[in-house]
N, C-alpha and C positions, 0 to 999 in steps of 0.2 A: 807958581801954580802948576807948571808942567812937571817940576821936580816932585811935587806932592802926588800928582797923578801917577808918575812913574813908580814912586815908592809903594803906592797902593797896589799897583799891578804886580810889582815884584813880590810883595808880601802875600798877595793872593795866590801867585804861582807857587811860592814856597809852601803855603798852607795846603794847597792841592797836592803838592808833591809828597809832603810829610804825612798826610792824612792816612794813606793805606798802612804806613808803618805804625802809626799811633793806634789805629784800629786793630791791626794784627797783634800788636803787643797786648792790648786790652783783652782780645779774644783768647790769647794764650793764657793770660792771667786767670780769666774766668773759667778756663777749661783745664787748669793745672791739675785738678783732681775732680773726678765726677763718679757717680754711680753708673753701672752698666745697664741702667733702666731709667726711663724718663718719668714714669708715673710713680705714685706712692705705692707702698706694698701693703697687701692684705693677705693674711694666711690664717690657718687654723691651729689652735693650741695642740701641741703634741708633735707637730711636724718639724723637720729640719729643712731649712731652705737656703740656697746659695745667694750670697750677696756679692755680685761682681763689682770690682772697683777698677777704674781706669785712670792711669797717671800719664800725662802727656809731657810734663816738664821733668828736668833733672831734679829730683827731690831727695832730700836727706832724711826725711822722717815722715811717717804716715800714722795717724791715729784715727781709729773708728770708735765712736762712743754711741751707746744706746742708753737713753734715759740718764744721761750724765755719767754713766759708768764706762770706763775704757774696756772694750772687749777685744781690741786688736791694736797692736803697735808694731810697726815694721821699720827698721833702719834701712835706708837706701832701697826703697821699694822698687819692684819691677814695674813695667808699664801696665801690667795687668796683675791684680791680686784678687784672691777669692776667699771670702769669709763664709763659713757655714754657721748659720744662726739656728740654734736649738731653742725652739719656743718654750720648752720646759724649764729653761733657765730664767724665764720671765713670767710675769703674771699675764692674765688676759687684760686687754685694753689698748690704749693708744700710746705710742712711744715716738720719740724723735731720734732719727738716725743722723749722726753728725760726723761728717768726714773732714778731717783736717790734715793738710800736708804742708811741710816746710821745705822751701827750695834751698839751693846752695847758698843763696845770699841772706838766708834767715827770714825771708818773707813767708807768711802763713796764709794759706787759702782754704776756704771752707765751702763745703757743699752739703745740703741737708735734704732729707726726705722724711716723710711720715710713715710709720709702721703701725698697722692695726692687727692685733691678734684676736681672732674670734673664738668663741666657745666651740669645743668639739662635740657638744651635746645638742641635739635637736630637742627643744622642750616638749615634754608630753602635754597633752591637753586633759585637764581634770575638770570636774564639774562639782556643783553643790547640791546636796539634798537638804531642804529646809525643814527645820524642826519647830519647836515651840517659839512663839513670839513674845516679846516683853515690851513694856512701855518705854518710850524714849522721848525725852523732852525735845519737841520740835523747834524750840528756840536755840538748841545747842548746835553750833557750827562745829561739828566734831573734828578734832585734830589729833587726839590721842585717846586710846582705849586700852586698858590693861587690867590684870588681876594681881593682887598681892594678898597672900594669906587668905585666899578665898573670897576677897571683897573686890568689887569693881571700882575702878577709878577712870575718870574721864577728864580731858582737857578740851577747851573750846577756843576758837578764834573770834575775831571781831570785825567781820566784813562791813558792817554798818557804822563802825567807829562810834559806838554808843557805850563803850566800856563793858562789853559782855564777855570778854576773855576771862576765863577762870579755870581752876582745877578743883575737882570735888570727888568725894567718895559717894558712889551712887547707890540709891535704894532701887534694886532691880524690879520691885513690884510697882513703883511709881515713875521711875525714870528721873526722879528729882535727887538733889543733894541729900544725903543721909542726915537725919536728925536724931539726936538722943538727948531728950530733955530740952534744955535751952541751947545745946551745942549743935551747930550746923557744920558738917565737915566739908568746908569749902573755903577757897581763897580766891578772891577776885584780883585781877590785874588792873593797874592804872590804864586809863583810856589810851595812853600813848604807847602801850604795849600790845602786840598782837600775839596771843597765845598759840603755841604749836604743839608738837608731839610730847608725850610723857613716857617715862619708864620709872619703875620702882625697884630700888636695890638697897639692901641693908637698911630697911625701914626709912628710906629717904625717897621722896618724890622729886624727880628731875623734870622740869618743864622748860621746853625751848620757847624762844620767841622768833618770829618770822624774820624781821630785818633789824631788830635791836641788838643782835649779837650778844644776848644775855641768856643764861640758863639759870633759872631759879630753883633752889633746893629747899624743900619743905619737910618737916617732920610728918610722918604718916598718921600720927595720933592727934597731934594738936593743930596741924596745918600751919604752924608758925614758920615763917621764913628763917632758914638757918644760915644760908649764904648765897652769894651770887657768883657764877662762873662765867667766863667770857670765851668767845670763839670768833673766827672770821667767817664772813659769808652769811648765807641764809640758813635758817633752821626750819626743817619740815617735820620729818618723822624721827621717832626715837624708840629703841627697845634695848634689851640687855640679854646677854648670854649667861648671866649670873656672876660674871667677873668684870666685864667691860660694858660700856655703853656703845651702842651702834646708832649712828645718826645719818639721816638722808638730808640732802640740800636741794632737791628738785631736779638734779641731774641724774646721770647713771652712777654717780659715785656714792659709796658708803664709807663713812669714817668711823673707825674704832677708837674710842676715847677712854682715857683714865677717869674713873668716877670721882677721884679726889681732886684732880687739877683740871680736868676736861681737856687736857692736852691730847693731840692726835698721836695714836700709837701706830696705826697703819691705815691704809686705804685699799679698797678694792673697787674695780669698775665692773658693773653688772652688764653682761653680754649674753646674747643668744648666739646661735650659729650664723645669724644674719647681720648682727651688729650690736651696737650699744642699746640699752633699754633705759631711756631717760624718764623724767617725771616721776621718780620713785617718791612716794609720799609716806603715809602712816605705816609703821612697821610693827611686827610682832615676831618673837623668837619662839619657835615651836619644834621641840624634839630635834634640835641640832640644825634647823634650817631657818632662814629668814623669810618671812612672808611680807610682801610689800604691795600696798595698793598702788596702782599705776594711775596717776591723777587724770581725771576727766574720762577714764575708761571704765568698763565693767569687768576688768581683769585684775587678778592678783598674781604677782610673780612669786615663785618659790625658788629661793636662791641658796646655793651652798656657800658658806661663809669664808672658805679658804681662798678660792680663786674668783668667785663672783659669777660662776656659771648659773644660768637659769635652767633648772631641771624640769620645771613645769609652769604652765600658765593656767590659772583657774578661771573658767568662764563663770562669772557671777551674774549673768544676765537675768536668770530667774529670780534671784534675790532682789535685784534692782526693780524688776517688774512688780514684785510683791510688796516692796517696802518703801520705794522712793516717794510715791504720791506727789505732793507739791514741793517736796524737798529738792536737794541738789545731789551732787555726785556721791558715789560709794566711797566711804572712808571710815575706817575703824575696824580693827581686828583685835580680839582679845581671847587669849587662851587661859583657861583656869587649870593650872597643874594639878589641883586637888581632885578634880573630876575628869580631866581630860577633854572637857567640852570646849568648843570654839563658838564665839559669838561675833556677829558682824552687824554694822549699821552704816549710816551715811550722814552727810551734813544736812541738818534741819529735818531729819527723818522723825516720824512719830513712833517708829517701831525699831526694835533690835531683835535679831533672830539667832537662835541656836542653829548651827549648820554642821553638816557632816560632809567631809570631802570624799568625793567618788573618784577613784583613780582608774 
């Protein structure tokens, strides 16, 4: 019994003796490479900022990645290295800074920070002047609104899960689905599908679904389903620049998609000079700019499509006051290229309004 106690005491003493060395070794490992700043970085597009790097161990190689792209590689780095980051080499948005060093024994250590590049533009504040009003079906939970060849198209969701999701060509005098003879220009979705935004391109209607990850493609004349396309994540708003489809997913991200395959071609993150602008919903492309309803607000963001900078915020409070009634949030922007007129409405609204933008 005494021998056991003695061995326990010996082992305890050894553990106490070795602990500082083990701790020191671990600390050295964790600090083999680090950034010269503790917090994440935030800067403005157009600026060049220094990124200091500190190397405390004898390292054979250093790699700095930004968004998975190698921007700096140094053989036998010094204890202090400095990288100058030109934000014009990147887009606006959030990025991961990934520092990797390899020591003389081939061990690799990693340190990471987040980088956020803000817009260099402070958004202007625009307003609306209300014009003529039109009938709008108050049963329509508006998710998409757009013109094609001078005719209005609308898509709806189904918050009550009663099979009310649909896409239709709209009679602007009645707010109902257009009818010609015995033909009603409308296609309803199965109750398991929640309809979202629409865009029309090359005589084809593209309709998103919220969580089903399906995009339905219809013929504009017959409303017959031509094909189904798929995507990952949620579908919210949709518009087109005449070549590509542009899709929102409820975040600050907009995805540009191939109209034939629906594959992602590129993405942008929508930012102001203060940070990201999430909850982007129904979309419309007007004169080279993307107009986006900001869900649950009375504002519409005006976005330049190259970098994602918000150039203006439209206060539509007067429109909401005039049109909401017992309905829900503002949602629905449609531009008629043939007349240049813009129309807006909301979910379950009984009216749609022609509007003029006051800059």
